[in-house]
C-alpha positions as CSV (number, residue, x, y, z in Angstrom):
1,X,10.8,51.8,-18.7
2,X,7.1,52.0,-17.7
3,X,5.6,48.3,-17.9
4,X,3.3,48.1,-21.0
5,X,-0.2,47.5,-20.6
6,X,-1.7,44.0,-21.2
7,X,-4.6,44.2,-23.6
8,X,-6.4,41.4,-25.5
9,X,-7.2,40.3,-29.0
10,X,-10.3,38.2,-29.9
11,X,-9.6,35.1,-31.9
12,X,-13.2,33.5,-32.4
13,X,-14.2,33.4,-29.1
14,X,-10.8,33.1,-27.4
15,X,-9.1,36.3,-25.8
16,X,-5.1,36.3,-26.5
17,X,-3.3,38.5,-24.0
18,X,-0.9,40.8,-25.9
19,X,1.8,43.4,-24.7
20,X,3.1,46.4,-27.1
21,X,6.2,48.1,-26.0
22,X,9.0,50.3,-27.6
23,X,8.9,53.0,-30.4
24,X,11.3,51.9,-33.2
25,X,10.7,52.4,-36.8
26,X,9.5,48.6,-37.5
27,X,7.1,46.3,-36.0
28,X,8.5,43.0,-34.3
29,X,6.2,40.4,-33.6
30,X,7.7,37.7,-31.1
31,X,6.1,34.1,-31.4
32,X,6.6,32.8,-27.9
33,X,8.7,29.6,-27.1
34,X,7.1,27.0,-24.4
35,X,4.7,28.8,-22.1
36,X,5.0,32.5,-21.1
37,X,3.3,35.3,-18.9
38,X,3.4,38.9,-20.5
39,X,3.2,40.4,-17.4
40,X,5.3,38.4,-15.0
41,X,8.3,38.0,-17.4
42,X,9.0,41.7,-16.7
43,X,9.6,40.8,-12.6
44,X,10.6,37.3,-12.7
45,X,13.2,36.7,-15.7
46,X,15.4,40.1,-15.3
47,X,17.9,38.6,-18.2
48,X,15.1,38.2,-20.5
49,X,13.1,41.2,-19.6
50,X,16.4,43.7,-19.7
51,X,16.8,41.9,-23.7
52,X,13.5,42.9,-24.4
53,X,13.7,46.5,-23.1
54,X,16.7,46.9,-25.3
55,X,14.7,45.6,-28.3
56,X,12.1,48.1,-27.7
57,X,14.9,51.0,-28.3
58,X,15.0,50.0,-32.0
59,X,11.6,48.3,-32.6
60,X,7.9,48.3,-31.7
61,X,7.6,44.9,-29.9
62,X,4.5,43.0,-30.0
63,X,4.8,40.0,-27.7
64,X,1.6,37.7,-26.6
65,X,0.8,34.4,-24.7
66,X,-0.5,31.5,-26.6
67,X,-4.0,30.4,-25.9
68,X,-4.2,28.0,-23.0
69,X,-1.0,29.9,-21.2
70,X,-0.3,33.3,-19.4
71,X,-3.0,35.6,-19.6
72,X,-4.8,34.5,-22.2
73,X,-8.0,32.5,-21.8
74,X,-7.4,29.0,-20.6
75,X,-8.8,26.4,-22.9
76,X,-9.7,22.7,-23.2
77,X,-7.7,21.4,-25.9
78,X,-4.1,22.8,-27.1
79,X,-4.6,24.5,-30.6
80,X,-3.0,23.4,-33.6
81,X,-1.0,25.5,-35.9
82,X,-3.6,26.7,-38.0
83,X,-5.7,27.9,-34.9
84,X,-2.3,29.6,-33.3
85,X,-2.0,31.3,-36.7
86,X,-5.4,32.8,-36.5
87,X,-4.4,33.8,-33.0
88,X,-1.4,35.8,-34.1
89,X,-3.5,37.4,-37.1
90,X,-5.9,38.6,-34.4
91,X,-3.1,39.9,-32.2
92,X,-1.2,41.8,-35.0
93,X,-4.6,43.2,-36.4
94,X,-5.7,44.2,-32.8
95,X,-1.9,46.1,-32.4
96,X,-2.4,47.8,-35.6
97,X,0.4,46.0,-37.4
98,X,0.2,46.2,-41.3
99,X,3.8,44.7,-41.9
100,X,6.5,43.3,-39.1
101,X,9.2,41.1,-38.9
102,X,8.4,38.1,-37.2
103,X,10.8,36.5,-34.4
104,X,10.1,32.7,-33.4
105,X,12.2,31.2,-30.6
106,X,12.3,27.7,-30.0
107,X,8.9,26.0,-30.6
108,X,7.8,29.2,-31.8
109,X,10.1,29.1,-34.6
110,X,7.9,26.5,-37.0
111,X,4.9,29.1,-36.2
112,X,6.8,31.9,-37.4
113,X,8.3,30.3,-40.4
114,X,4.7,29.1,-41.5
115,X,3.1,32.6,-41.0
116,X,6.3,34.3,-43.2
117,X,5.4,31.4,-45.7
118,X,1.5,32.0,-45.8
119,X,1.3,35.8,-45.2
120,X,4.5,37.3,-47.0
121,X,2.8,40.5,-47.8
122,X,2.5,41.1,-43.9
123,X,6.2,39.8,-43.1
124,X,9.0,42.1,-43.9
125,X,11.5,39.5,-42.4
126,X,11.6,36.3,-40.2
127,X,14.0,35.7,-37.3
128,X,14.4,32.2,-35.9
129,X,16.4,31.5,-32.8
130,X,17.4,27.9,-31.8
131,X,14.4,26.6,-33.5
132,X,13.9,23.3,-35.5
133,X,11.4,22.5,-38.5
134,X,10.3,19.4,-36.0
135,X,11.4,18.5,-32.4
136,X,11.8,14.6,-32.6
137,X,13.9,12.3,-35.1
138,X,12.3,11.1,-38.2
139,X,13.5,9.7,-41.4
140,X,15.5,12.3,-43.1
141,X,15.8,14.3,-39.6
142,X,18.0,12.2,-37.3
143,X,18.3,15.0,-34.6
144,X,16.6,15.5,-31.3
145,X,14.8,12.8,-28.8
146,X,12.7,9.7,-30.0
147,X,9.0,10.4,-29.7
148,X,8.9,8.0,-26.9
149,X,11.6,9.9,-24.9
150,X,9.8,13.2,-25.8
151,X,6.5,11.7,-24.2
152,X,8.4,10.6,-21.2
153,X,9.6,14.1,-21.0
154,X,5.9,15.4,-21.2
155,X,4.8,13.3,-18.4
156,X,7.8,14.0,-16.3
157,X,7.3,17.8,-16.9
158,X,3.9,17.8,-15.9
159,X,4.7,16.0,-12.8
160,X,7.2,18.5,-11.5
161,X,5.7,21.6,-13.0
162,X,6.2,24.6,-10.6
163,X,8.6,23.3,-8.5
164,X,12.2,24.5,-7.4
165,X,13.5,21.4,-8.8
166,X,12.5,22.0,-12.3
167,X,13.3,25.7,-12.2
168,X,16.8,24.9,-11.1
169,X,17.1,22.3,-14.0
170,X,15.4,24.6,-16.6
171,X,17.2,27.9,-15.7
172,X,20.6,26.5,-16.3
173,X,21.8,28.6,-13.3
174,X,22.6,26.6,-10.0
175,X,23.4,30.0,-8.3
176,X,19.8,31.3,-8.0
177,X,18.9,32.6,-4.8
178,X,16.0,31.1,-3.1
179,X,13.9,34.3,-3.8
180,X,14.4,34.1,-7.5
181,X,13.9,30.3,-7.5
182,X,10.5,31.1,-6.2
183,X,9.8,33.9,-8.5
184,X,10.6,31.7,-11.4
185,X,8.5,28.7,-10.0
186,X,5.3,31.2,-9.5
187,X,5.8,32.4,-13.3
188,X,5.9,28.7,-14.3
189,X,2.4,27.9,-12.1
190,X,0.8,31.2,-13.5
191,X,1.8,30.6,-17.3
192,X,0.1,27.2,-17.5
193,X,-1.3,24.3,-15.7
194,X,0.6,20.9,-15.3
195,X,-2.2,19.3,-17.7
196,X,-1.7,22.2,-20.3
197,X,2.0,21.6,-20.3
198,X,1.5,17.9,-21.0
199,X,-0.5,18.9,-24.0
200,X,1.7,21.6,-25.3
201,X,4.4,19.2,-25.2
202,X,2.7,16.4,-26.9
203,X,1.3,18.8,-29.7
204,X,4.7,19.8,-30.1
205,X,5.5,16.2,-31.1
206,X,3.2,16.6,-34.2
207,X,4.9,19.8,-35.6
208,X,6.5,19.1,-39.0
209,X,7.3,22.1,-41.3
210,X,10.1,20.8,-43.5
211,X,7.9,20.4,-46.6
212,X,6.9,24.0,-46.6
213,X,10.0,26.2,-45.4
214,X,11.7,26.1,-48.8
215,X,8.5,28.3,-50.0
216,X,9.8,31.4,-47.5
217,X,10.8,34.2,-49.6
218,X,11.2,36.9,-47.3
219,X,14.7,37.8,-45.8
220,X,15.4,35.2,-42.9
221,X,18.1,35.3,-40.1
222,X,18.7,31.9,-38.5
223,X,20.7,31.9,-35.3
224,X,21.7,29.3,-33.2
225,X,24.3,28.1,-30.3
226,X,26.7,25.4,-31.3
227,X,26.2,23.4,-27.9
228,X,22.5,24.1,-27.4
229,X,21.3,21.6,-24.9
230,X,17.7,21.5,-25.9
231,X,17.5,22.0,-29.9
232,X,20.6,20.7,-31.5
233,X,22.4,23.0,-33.7
234,X,22.1,20.7,-36.6
235,X,18.4,21.7,-36.6
236,X,19.0,25.3,-37.3
237,X,21.7,24.3,-39.7
238,X,19.0,22.4,-41.6
239,X,16.6,25.4,-41.5
240,X,19.2,27.8,-42.9
241,X,20.0,25.2,-45.7
242,X,16.4,24.9,-46.5
243,X,15.1,28.5,-46.6
244,X,16.4,30.2,-49.8
245,X,16.6,33.5,-48.2
246,X,18.4,32.3,-45.2
247,X,21.4,33.5,-43.4
248,X,22.9,31.4,-40.5
249,X,24.7,32.6,-37.6
250,X,26.3,30.4,-35.0
251,X,27.3,31.5,-31.7
252,X,29.2,29.5,-29.0
253,X,27.9,28.5,-25.7
254,X,25.4,25.8,-24.9
255,X,22.4,27.7,-23.4
256,X,19.0,27.5,-25.0
257,X,18.0,31.0,-24.1
258,X,19.0,34.3,-25.5
259,X,19.5,35.9,-22.1
260,X,22.4,33.6,-21.4
261,X,24.6,35.8,-23.4
262,X,22.3,38.6,-25.3
263,X,25.0,41.0,-26.6
264,X,26.1,39.4,-29.8
265,X,22.5,38.3,-30.4
266,X,21.2,41.5,-30.2
267,X,24.0,42.9,-32.5
268,X,22.6,40.9,-35.3
269,X,19.0,41.7,-34.6
270,X,19.7,45.3,-34.9
271,X,21.7,44.8,-38.1
272,X,19.1,42.6,-39.6
273,X,16.0,44.7,-38.6
274,X,17.7,48.1,-39.7
275,X,18.3,46.2,-43.3
276,X,14.8,44.6,-43.7
277,X,13.0,48.1,-42.4
278,X,15.1,49.9,-45.3
279,X,14.0,47.4,-47.8
280,X,10.4,47.2,-46.5
281,X,10.0,51.2,-47.5
282,X,11.2,50.3,-51.1
283,X,9.3,46.9,-51.7
284,X,5.8,46.9,-50.7
285,X,4.8,45.2,-54.1
286,X,2.6,42.0,-54.4
287,X,4.4,38.9,-53.2
288,X,5.7,36.5,-56.3
289,X,4.9,33.8,-54.3
290,X,2.6,32.4,-51.4
291,X,2.2,29.5,-49.3
292,X,-1.5,28.0,-50.0
293,X,-3.6,25.2,-49.7
294,X,-5.4,24.3,-53.0
295,X,-8.9,22.6,-53.2
296,X,-10.1,20.9,-56.2
297,X,-13.5,19.2,-56.6
298,X,-15.3,17.8,-59.5
299,X,-18.8,16.0,-59.9
300,X,-18.7,12.4,-60.5
301,X,-20.0,11.0,-63.5
302,X,-20.8,14.5,-64.9
303,X,-21.3,13.4,-68.3
304,X,-23.7,10.8,-67.9
305,X,-25.7,12.9,-65.4
306,X,-25.8,15.9,-68.1
307,X,-27.2,13.3,-70.7
308,X,-29.6,12.1,-68.0
309,X,-30.9,15.8,-67.1
310,X,-30.4,17.4,-70.4
311,X,-29.1,21.0,-71.1
312,X,-31.6,22.8,-69.0
313,X,-31.5,20.5,-66.1
314,X,-28.0,20.3,-66.1
315,X,-27.5,23.9,-66.1
316,X,-29.8,24.2,-63.2
317,X,-28.1,21.6,-61.1
318,X,-24.8,23.5,-61.9
319,X,-26.1,26.5,-60.3
320,X,-27.2,24.5,-57.4
321,X,-23.9,23.0,-57.1
322,X,-22.3,26.2,-57.4
323,X,-24.4,28.0,-54.9
324,X,-23.5,25.3,-52.4
325,X,-19.9,25.3,-52.7
326,X,-19.4,29.2,-52.8
327,X,-21.7,29.5,-49.4
328,X,-19.3,26.6,-47.7
329,X,-15.9,28.9,-49.1
330,X,-17.5,31.8,-47.3
331,X,-18.0,29.7,-44.1
332,X,-14.4,28.3,-44.0
333,X,-12.6,31.3,-45.5
334,X,-11.7,29.9,-48.8
335,X,-11.1,31.9,-52.0
336,X,-12.6,31.0,-55.1
337,X,-9.9,31.0,-58.2
338,X,-11.4,29.2,-60.9
339,X,-14.5,27.4,-62.2
340,X,-14.5,25.5,-65.1
341,X,-17.7,23.2,-66.0
342,X,-18.3,21.2,-63.0
343,X,-15.0,21.4,-61.3
344,X,-14.0,24.2,-58.7
345,X,-10.4,25.4,-57.6
346,X,-10.4,27.3,-54.2
347,X,-7.3,28.4,-52.2
348,X,-6.9,28.6,-48.4
349,X,-4.6,30.1,-45.9
350,X,-4.8,27.1,-43.5
351,X,-5.0,23.5,-44.6
352,X,-7.6,22.5,-41.7
353,X,-10.0,25.0,-42.9
354,X,-9.5,23.5,-46.7
355,X,-10.1,19.9,-45.6
356,X,-13.3,20.8,-43.4
357,X,-14.5,23.1,-46.2
358,X,-13.9,19.7,-48.6
359,X,-15.6,17.6,-46.1
360,X,-18.5,20.0,-46.0
361,X,-19.1,20.3,-49.6
362,X,-18.9,16.6,-50.1
363,X,-21.7,16.2,-47.6
364,X,-23.7,19.2,-48.9
365,X,-24.1,18.1,-52.8
366,X,-25.4,14.8,-51.9
367,X,-28.9,16.3,-51.2
368,X,-28.5,17.3,-55.0
369,X,-28.4,13.7,-56.0
370,X,-24.8,14.0,-56.9
371,X,-21.2,12.8,-55.5
372,X,-18.1,14.9,-55.9
373,X,-14.5,14.1,-55.4
374,X,-12.0,16.3,-53.6
375,X,-8.2,16.8,-53.4
376,X,-6.0,18.9,-51.5
377,X,-2.2,20.2,-51.5
378,X,-0.1,22.7,-49.6
379,X,2.6,24.3,-51.5
380,X,4.5,27.5,-52.6
381,X,1.9,29.1,-55.3
382,X,3.0,31.9,-57.8
383,X,1.0,34.8,-57.5
384,X,0.2,36.7,-60.8
385,X,-2.3,39.6,-61.0
386,X,-3.9,37.9,-57.7
387,X,-4.3,34.5,-59.0
388,X,-2.3,31.7,-58.2
389,X,-0.5,29.0,-60.1
390,X,2.6,26.8,-60.4
391,X,3.3,23.3,-59.4
392,X,1.6,23.2,-56.2
393,X,-1.7,24.0,-58.2
394,X,-1.0,21.0,-60.2
395,X,-0.2,18.5,-57.7
396,X,-3.6,19.5,-56.1
397,X,-5.4,18.8,-59.4
398,X,-3.8,15.3,-59.5
399,X,-4.4,14.5,-56.1
400,X,-8.3,15.2,-56.7
401,X,-8.2,12.9,-59.9
402,X,-7.0,10.2,-57.5
403,X,-9.8,10.5,-55.1
404,X,-12.7,8.0,-54.8
405,X,-16.1,9.3,-55.3
406,X,-17.5,11.1,-52.1
407,X,-13.5,11.0,-50.9
408,X,-11.6,13.8,-49.6
409,X,-8.0,13.2,-50.7
410,X,-4.8,15.0,-49.1
411,X,-1.1,14.9,-49.9
412,X,1.3,14.1,-47.1
413,X,2.3,17.8,-46.7
414,X,-1.4,18.4,-45.8
415,X,-1.6,15.8,-43.4
416,X,1.5,16.7,-41.5
417,X,0.5,20.3,-41.1
418,X,-2.8,19.8,-39.8
419,X,-1.3,17.4,-36.8
420,X,-3.2,18.1,-33.5
421,X,-6.4,19.5,-35.5
422,X,-8.4,16.3,-34.6
423,X,-8.9,15.4,-38.1
424,X,-8.2,11.6,-39.0
425,X,-7.3,10.0,-42.0
426,X,-6.6,6.7,-43.7
427,X,-3.5,5.9,-45.6
428,X,-4.0,5.5,-49.4
429,X,-0.7,4.5,-50.4
430,X,1.9,5.9,-52.8
431,X,0.5,7.3,-56.2
432,X,2.7,8.8,-59.2
433,X,0.6,11.9,-60.2
434,X,0.6,12.5,-64.0
435,X,3.0,15.1,-64.9
436,X,4.7,15.7,-61.3
437,X,8.1,13.9,-60.8
438,X,8.4,11.4,-57.7
439,X,5.9,9.3,-55.7
440,X,3.3,10.6,-53.4
441,X,1.8,9.6,-50.3
442,X,-1.9,10.1,-50.1
443,X,-4.2,10.1,-47.2
444,X,-8.0,9.8,-47.1
445,X,-10.2,11.7,-44.5
446,X,-12.0,9.7,-42.2
447,X,-14.6,10.3,-39.9
């Protein structure tokens, strides 16, 4: 196979390196695990490159390097998941992909799952290999290392990055020749710097998509090896149990990488991609649900303000208020869903953008002599005639009702999804939301 050309997709002002190979009937977008170099993989990793060559016999494969790694632009800070999703969108658009199967391996798994939930109209199927919803232990998730153990591992990894010692440990193969070890060590060094590796590992500590995987509605294949030494098989089983459309396939063995025994994995992939490719040709309708972040705002003390201004003055104030909010929605890629009186309801495909929009409109309306409260929640929303509804929308509205004047209040789901974004929060405790079962932990945006 002739090696594919490396191209670049522009995501904001960051260039993301990607390659396309294969001529199959279905597009397959691969969300990379850890650090990659789309060019060096072909030379330095013969087992992995052989696997991807065979994938190209029945799929058009799109692979990319995450920002800060490989041939993509080096950046000061490793991006949060929302920014990474923007990078993926830039790649699939540049590659001319309309709808694709998406495959996430290891740390690429949560991002692929989030993409499938957020953009079901662009996703025909989801494949998860050796993935987890999070990578450290937490209440209700007793698998994997502790946070302290993972932090120590990040420091140790950076200290030994690019050494023969680390290559032999990561490769799970003591029989590598000296030349093979050096090729792999060079691949590591040319894929990321020690500082970037430390940042990536620390960012992975914050990943947690447990609250959103239940909203995935596309066909899903979850695969894991029973004795996986890096990501416990229980994590894969958890994903399969909580994704309604998932089928779980467990293989014997202890290796984390597909290339250790690719044949059975390849058979499952071929069958799955053939099935979703056939279904995609039949079903191209609007998705029934989508993962979205909803933002609700309303004016504090609106009745008193209306009385103070009179009908004409109040109407003029509302027009100014609406214009300000709409300009910020455009800026942060939000979509106006509904407006009722002094309240706004908008939807976003990324929670960090929604929070920043809430902060911006809260500040902007002060020049009008008013305050607003804002509330956000991320969840599965029903889609009917292009509009969204459902329990997630009701939760968002109830969160907004709990907000103080001038405050942006979010649910724990939102807070968890924006980890690594630089946004800071103060805990507001547990609340009972009117008409919504259970108790909800709420957080106020600070700074």
